[in-house]
N, C-alpha and C positions, 0 to 999 in steps of 0.2 A: 505494500498500499504505500503511495506517494504522502508523504507528509506536509507538502507543499502545495500551495494553492496556485503559483504563478513564478513566471521569473519575468525579472526588469533586466535591461540590457540599457547600460547607459554610456554615452558617448559624449566625453566632455570636451570636443570642439579640436580642431589641428587633424582632423580625423584625415583630409587630402592636404598637401604640404605645398600650395599654393601655384595659380593659374601661371604660365609660360614662366616657371621657375622662380618667381617672385612673390614678396609679402602682397598682403592687401593694399598697403599703402606704396608700396614698390618702392620699400626705402632702401632694399637690399637683395642680391640673389639668392634662393636656395638653391646648393646643390642636389642633382636628382639624375638621376638613370632612368625616365620615365618622361616622353612628350604628355601633352594633356588628354589625349584619345588613350594613350595607352592606361593613365592612372587612374581616369573615371570608366575604363574596362574592368580592371583589378579591383577600385575601389566599391563600386557596383555589385561585383560578384560577391567579394567577401561582404559585403552586407547582407543579402538576397542571400546565401549560403550559410552564415551563420545563424541567421532566423530561423531558416527550415532546418536544419539539422538538429537544435536544440527543441524545438517544436515537436518533430517526428519524433526525436531520441524519447523525448519527457513525455509526451502527449498533453502538456500543459499549454496554460495561457501564456504568452510570451507578449509583454508590453517593451519597448522598445522607444527609448528618451535620446533626443539627439539636440546637441547646441551648436549652432552653428555660426554664431558671431564669435569669431573668433580672429586673430591676429595673421594668421599662415592662409586661412582658407577660403570663410567666410559663402560665400556664392557660391564657388565649388562645393562645399562642403552639403551646401542645401541644394545644388541639382541631382548631385549622387543621391542625398537621400531621401529628395520626392519620387525619384526615380524607384528607389527602392519599395518607396510606399506603396506605390503605384502596382508596383509588379508584386508584393505580398497582399496587398489587398485584395486581389483578385483572387488568390491562391488560399485565402483565412479570411473565413467570414468573420471571426473574431480578433482579426488583428487590429492591434491599438499602436500605431506607430505616431510617434509627437517629432515635430521638427520645432525647435525652440530659435526665435530671431532677437528675440532680446538680448540685452549682456548676461541680467541675472533673471533666473526662472523657477519655477517651485513645482511640487506634485506632491499630495498627502495622500499616504496609506495608513489605515488604520490610526493612531495615535501619532504618527511622525509624519513630520513634513521634510523632504530632502529640498536643498536649496543648489541649485544646478548651475555651473560657471564656469565658463574656460577659463579665467584669470585675466586677461586682455581681450580687449574689444577691439573691431576692427577698424575704427576711426579715432577715436579721443584718447585712449589709455596708451601711453608710450610705457611707463611702468604701473602693472594691474597690482593684483592679489599677490602678499609675499606667500613665499612658502613659510617661513615665522610669522604670524599675524601682528601686524602692528596695531598703533591706535584709528589710523585712517582706517584700515580693514574691519575693525572691530566697530566702529561708526557707520561704516557702510551696511554693512551687516544687520546690526540694531536696529537702523532707519526700515531696509526692507522688512524686517519683521514686522514692527511695527505696522507701516505703511499698507502691510496684507494681513494685517490682525491674526498673527501667526503663533501669539504669546502663547497660544494654552496647549501647542505641539512641542512636541519635542523634535529639535528642529535637529538637520547635519549639512552643514554648508560643503558642498563637493567642488573641489576645482581641480585643472591638470595644468599645464602650462607650463611650470617648472620641471616634470618630468621626477618628480623626486615623491617617496612614500614616506609621509609625515603625517602623524592624527595628533591633533592637539584637542584634548577632552576636559580643558580646565579653562582657557581664556576667559569662555562665554559662557554665561550662567545660561545651563537649558538650551547649548548649540554648542556641537560638536564641529570640528574646522578639520576638513580629511584632504590633504594633499593625495593624489595618485601619479603612479609612475604611465609612462607612455608604454602604448603596446605596442610601438615600434622601435625599433634599436634607434642609438643615437647617430647623428650624421656624419659625415667623414671632417666635416667643420668641427662640431661639438668633439668629437674624438681625437682630434689632432690638437685644439685648444685646451681642452678641461681630462675627462677622460671617457673610456668607455660606459659605463655606468650599466643599471639595469634595466630590462622593459620585460613588462607582463603584467597581470591582471590583477583586480581585487575580487573577492567573494564575498559579501555580507549577508549574512541570515538574517532576516527581521521576523521580530515577535511582534504581530498585530496588538 
């Protein structure tokens, strides 16, 4: 007997790595080994196959949450995710596939509220949410929680961008601050200037 009701897949942005090998603001080039068409094909196939394989393997309802407001891909992420949503919706009658275009977004499940953000946006923030939460970040999260009347939920702020896995469960009352590693390996530039680092994913079990 399966003890889970559903599985949520969370994509925190920068899924694609920039159109024409450039950041959204075209501030600097991104080293790539695929052109736009090849990258689109690989990204779309991954999204569809991931959702499909988990749904078929588990028999559970799959809910996909996708941040598209990010500094590397933005519209490219939206195009890939919209294509995947159209394909999967035709295959699964109960498909829930959310594409978020705002900088910060949230969804509620049970007594929990998950606040999703890439960490940097597509236009305004050169320096976004830091991996170690500072006073500016705390104020922004508190403002979001208050504005959306989320005070009665236990909140988890989830972000990517920095490619570091760090969990802070102490700095904000009733809100965890979670940084997640990237699914992809580090670029050649990052490996040369810093270190190879780790890539992967995280699994969270939620008690409603």
